[in-house]
C-alpha positions as CSV (number, residue, x, y, z in Angstrom):
1,M,131.6,106.7,279.7
2,F,133.5,109.0,277.4
3,P,137.1,110.4,277.2
4,V,137.7,114.2,277.8
5,Y,140.6,116.4,278.7
6,V,140.3,117.8,282.2
7,W,142.6,120.0,284.3
8,V,143.4,118.7,287.8
9,N,145.1,121.4,289.9
10,G,146.4,122.9,286.6
11,L,147.6,119.5,285.1
12,V,146.0,118.6,281.8
13,E,145.0,114.9,281.8
14,L,142.9,112.7,279.5
15,A,140.1,111.3,281.6
16,V,137.2,108.9,281.3
17,V,134.0,110.4,282.7
18,D,131.6,107.9,284.3
19,T,128.5,109.8,285.5
20,A,127.5,106.8,287.7
21,A,130.8,106.5,289.5
22,E,130.9,106.9,293.3
23,V,134.7,107.6,293.5
24,T,137.2,109.5,291.3
25,L,140.3,107.5,290.4
26,V,143.6,108.9,289.0
27,S,146.8,107.1,288.2
28,E,149.7,107.0,290.5
29,L,151.6,109.2,288.1
30,V,148.9,112.0,288.4
31,E,148.8,111.5,292.2
32,A,152.5,112.0,292.4
33,Q,152.2,115.4,290.7
34,L,149.5,116.7,293.1
35,P,150.8,119.0,295.8
36,E,148.3,117.8,298.4
37,E,149.3,115.4,301.1
38,V,147.9,111.9,301.2
39,L,145.2,112.0,303.9
40,K,144.6,108.3,304.0
41,H,145.6,105.0,302.2
42,V,142.6,102.9,301.2
43,Y,142.0,99.5,299.6
44,M,139.1,99.2,297.2
45,R,137.6,95.8,296.5
46,T,135.6,94.8,293.5
47,A,132.1,93.4,293.8
48,G,131.9,89.6,293.2
49,R,135.6,89.1,292.8
50,A,138.6,88.8,295.0
51,L,140.3,91.8,293.4
52,Q,141.7,94.8,295.3
53,M,143.1,98.2,294.2
54,N,145.3,100.2,296.5
55,G,144.5,103.9,296.6
56,S,144.9,107.2,298.5
57,I,142.5,109.9,299.5
58,V,143.9,113.4,298.7
59,G,142.3,116.8,298.5
60,P,140.9,119.2,298.2
61,V,141.5,119.1,294.4
62,T,140.4,121.7,291.8
63,I,139.0,120.0,288.6
64,Q,138.1,121.9,285.4
65,L,136.1,120.5,282.5
66,G,135.7,122.9,279.7
67,E,134.5,126.2,281.3
68,R,133.2,124.5,284.4
69,E,135.5,124.4,287.5
70,G,134.9,122.9,290.9
71,I,136.7,121.9,294.1
72,C,136.4,118.3,295.1
73,S,136.9,117.7,298.8
74,P,137.6,114.3,300.2
75,Y,135.0,114.6,303.0
C-alpha cells in the first residue's frame, strides 16, 4: 500500500492504493461530495472479528491517477 493523490469525479483526494483490495472505500466526506445517487447501503464485516463498517454503493465514478483515467462502475 502507498499514498497517492487521485482525482475522483474532479475532486483531488489523498488515497492509499492497495492493489489486492476487492472494494474501493472512500470517506463519508468524499461520498457527500459525489453527485451520484446512493444505489445501495451495505454493511461490510471483517474476517475473524465482530466488526462492521457501514457503506454505500455509488457510481459510476471517474477516477484519475496521474495520466491514467478510468470509469468505475458498481456492477
